[in-house]
C-alpha positions in Angstrom: -12.8 -18.4 87.4 -10.9 -16.8 85.4 -12.0 -12.6 86.5 -13.5 -10.7 83.4 -11.3 -8.6 81.9 -11.4 -4.6 82.8 -11.1 -3.2 79.1 -12.8 -6.1 78.0 -15.0 -3.7 75.4 -11.0 -2.5 74.7 -10.4 -6.1 73.4 -13.7 -6.8 72.1 -13.4 -3.2 69.8 -9.8 -4.7 68.4 -10.9 -8.6 67.7 -13.7 -7.1 66.1 -11.1 -4.5 64.1 -8.8 -7.8 63.0 -12.9 -9.5 61.9 -13.4 -6.8 59.8 -10.9 -6.3 57.7 -10.9 -10.5 57.0 -14.2 -10.6 55.8 -14.1 -7.8 53.6 -12.0 -10.2 51.4 -14.7 -12.6 51.8 -17.6 -12.4 49.2 -20.8 -14.0 50.5 -24.2 -14.4 49.6 -27.1 -12.1 51.9 -30.8 -13.7 51.9 -33.3 -11.3 53.7 -36.5 -12.7 54.3 -39.1 -11.1 56.2 -42.6 -12.5 56.9 -46.1 -10.3 56.9 -48.0 -12.8 59.5 -51.1 -12.4 61.1 -52.4 -13.1 64.7 -52.5 -16.9 63.8 -49.7 -16.8 62.8 -49.7 -17.8 58.5 -48.3 -16.0 56.7 -50.2 -12.4 55.0 -47.2 -11.2 53.2 -43.4 -11.4 52.4 -40.2 -10.3 51.0 -37.6 -11.5 49.9 -34.8 -10.0 48.3 -31.1 -11.9 47.4 -27.5 -9.6 47.1 -24.2 -11.0 46.2 -20.9 -9.6 47.7 -19.2 -10.0 44.9 -15.3 -8.5 43.1 -14.9 -6.9 40.6 -11.8 -8.5 37.7 -9.7 -5.4 39.1 -10.2 -6.5 43.2 -12.5 -4.2 43.9 -15.2 -5.8 46.2 -18.5 -4.3 45.4 -22.6 -5.7 45.5 -26.0 -6.3 42.9 -29.0 -8.5 43.5 -29.9 -11.7 42.0 -32.8 -11.7 41.0 -35.2 -9.5 41.2 -37.1 -9.2 44.9 -40.2 -10.7 45.9 -42.7 -8.3 47.6 -46.8 -9.1 48.9 -46.3 -7.1 51.7 -49.6 -5.4 53.1 -49.7 -3.3 56.3 -45.4 -4.1 56.8 -43.5 -0.6 54.9 -40.0 -1.2 54.4 -37.8 1.6 55.0 -34.9 3.1 54.4 -33.7 2.5 58.4 -34.9 -1.2 57.9 -32.9 -2.1 55.4 -30.0 0.7 56.7 -30.3 -1.7 59.7 -30.1 -5.0 57.6 -26.1 -3.7 56.5 -25.0 -2.1 59.3 -27.3 -3.3 62.2 -28.1 -7.3 62.6 -24.4 -7.6 61.1 -23.1 -5.5 64.1 -19.4 -5.1 64.3 -18.7 -3.6 68.0 -15.1 -2.2 65.9 -13.2 0.7 67.8 -14.5 3.2 65.4 -18.0 2.3 66.7 -17.3 1.9 70.4 -16.8 5.2 71.8 -20.3 5.9 70.9 -21.6 3.0 73.1 -21.3 2.1 76.8 -20.3 -1.3 77.6 -21.2 -2.9 80.9 -20.0 -6.5 82.3 -22.8 -9.2 82.7 -21.2 -12.4 83.3 -20.6 -15.4 81.9 -22.3 -18.0 80.6 -21.6 -20.4 77.7 -23.1 -19.8 74.3 -24.2 -21.9 71.5 -21.0 -24.9 73.5 -18.4 -21.4 73.4 -17.2 -20.3 77.0 -18.3 -16.6 76.6 -18.2 -13.4 78.5 -21.7 -11.2 78.4 -21.3 -7.5 77.2 -24.3 -5.4 77.4 -24.2 -2.6 75.2 -25.4 -0.3 74.7 -25.6 3.6 72.6 -24.1 7.2 74.4 -26.8 9.2 72.3 -29.2 9.0 69.4 -28.4 12.1 66.2 -30.9 12.2 64.2 -30.2 9.8 60.9 -28.6 7.1 63.3 -28.6 3.4 63.8 -27.2 1.4 66.6 -27.1 -1.5 68.2 -28.8 -1.8 72.0 -28.2 -5.5 73.1 -26.1 -8.0 75.1 -22.6 -9.8 73.0 -21.5 -12.7 73.8 -17.0 -13.5 73.8 -14.9 -16.1 73.6 -12.4 -15.7 76.0 -10.7 -17.7 74.0 -9.5 -14.2 71.4 -12.2 -12.3 71.9 -14.6 -12.7 69.2 -17.9 -12.3 69.4 -20.0 -15.4 69.2 -23.2 -14.3 69.3 -26.0 -10.7 69.7 -29.1 -10.1 70.8 -30.4 -6.7 70.2 -32.5 -4.1 68.7 -31.6 -1.5 66.3 -32.1 2.0 68.1 -33.6 4.6 67.9 -37.2 3.6 67.8 -39.0 5.7 65.4 -41.8 8.1 67.0 -43.4 11.3 66.3 -47.6 12.6 65.8 -45.8 11.7 61.6 -44.7 8.5 61.6 -44.3 5.6 63.7 -41.1 3.2 62.7 -41.1 0.8 64.9 -37.8 -2.0 64.7 -37.8 -6.0 65.9 -35.7 -7.7 68.9 -33.7 -9.9 66.6 -30.2 -12.4 67.2 -27.3 -12.9 65.7 -25.1 -16.3 65.2 -22.0 -16.1 64.2 -19.3 -19.1 62.7 -16.0 -20.2 62.1 -15.3 -19.2 58.5 -11.7 -21.0 57.3 -11.5 -22.2 61.0 -10.0 -18.4 62.9 -13.3 -15.3 62.2 -16.5 -15.4 62.7 -18.0 -13.5 60.2 -21.9 -14.3 60.8 -24.3 -16.4 59.2 -27.8 -16.5 60.2 -30.6 -13.2 62.2 -33.7 -14.1 63.2 -36.4 -12.9 64.4 -39.2 -12.9 65.7 -41.6 -9.8 67.3 -45.0 -8.3 67.3 -44.5 -3.9 66.8 -47.5 -2.3 68.5 -47.9 0.2 66.4 -51.3 2.4 68.0 -53.2 0.7 64.5 -53.0 -2.4 65.8 -50.1 -5.5 66.8 -48.1 -6.0 63.4 -45.7 -9.7 64.1 -42.9 -9.7 61.7 -40.4 -12.7 61.0 -37.1 -12.1 59.4 -34.1 -14.8 58.4 -31.5 -13.1 57.1 -29.1 -16.5 55.7 -24.9 -15.2 55.4 -23.0 -17.7 52.5 -21.1 -18.8 50.6 -18.3 -17.3 52.4 -15.3 -17.8 50.2 -11.8 -15.9 50.1 -11.1 -14.0 46.6 -8.3 -14.8 44.8 -7.1 -13.6 41.4 -8.4 -16.7 40.2 -12.2 -16.7 42.3 -15.4 -17.5 39.5 -17.9 -16.0 41.4 -21.1 -19.0 41.3 -23.4 -19.3 44.0 -25.9 -22.6 44.1 -28.8 -22.7 46.2 -29.0 -24.4 49.9 -25.1 -23.8 50.1 -24.7 -24.7 54.2 -24.5 -21.1 55.8 -20.6 -20.0 57.2 -18.8 -22.4 54.1 
């Protein structure tokens, strides 16, 4: 059994920086589906949105909404923090510029998704107003220090006499794209949030599909049913 590197957090952050730079050269489609469920598990309402990360003719990378979002949620209210989490926390990248904000602790080793991994616990040193951070576990490939899977929650939960904004636990799975870097493939969550007005169950899936490396000859077309991580 190999000893876990003492500088595991640093190695992971360096690999995450490489992953982030590589992903910035890809276009893809992101589909968000959030369901509000009854106590018996029946769907009460839903939110669905599709965004495409594309490159303009001048090479600038940007996002666009594909079609009109579907919004039939009843009690569940989506806030600015929810959308910030979808952008930044669910596909969390533990890059060097974020590393200083977190404490890390080794949690041994485990095989995850068929990969021999180190397990790294990550939690914010402290949180400030307006920040959205990740708290949870990272499963790290022993071979190249890339993140295979993350599981946790976006923090802080927002609780005051005037406001109650709670956030679900989630899992994000990554897959190798073009045989080298692991990019987020899908996020899933099924959690009951303990609001003061009563528990509220929500289910969320986020799919990141159609990864394609940008080139000057790229044609931006997305088709329904493309497998994630391709």
